Phi, psi and omega in degrees: 000141184283143175249149175230149171263134181236128180255120187293124187287341188274318189255332186084005182283139185254131180244146180253132172233161176254137185272118182271319184197155178226148176203164180232125183232115181063035179077007180250137175266126181243146176237143173255119178229168184218154177280332187244142183285332185226157180075186181281140184201162169297132179240152178229148176252120176253143181247138178283125188261329179187160173259126183269326171203190183293340182242352176237142175236156174254117185249154172224157183282133174303102182256340185293127182292324185285315172304308185303313180299313183289331176282322181294324177299317181294319186292323173306313178301322183286326183262355176058303189263015183238135174247128177254130178255115175276000000 
């Protein structure tokens, strides 16, 4: 499973996430990520904010309830056996 590093813009803390799924909707890339590689865990949806260079992109957590709910439904359909509570 692919890993990505996420740096909190407020604290500068670095977190490592495992990418469960990726999708593009209306030209925007989204990642469904989790802290633990296996088992039940909190998951987060990240939205690509900008491309920094050829190998790095900047993502932000989706916090808007309406956007979060609609993207979560898409990830549930893609993964089939996963239920996401937004």
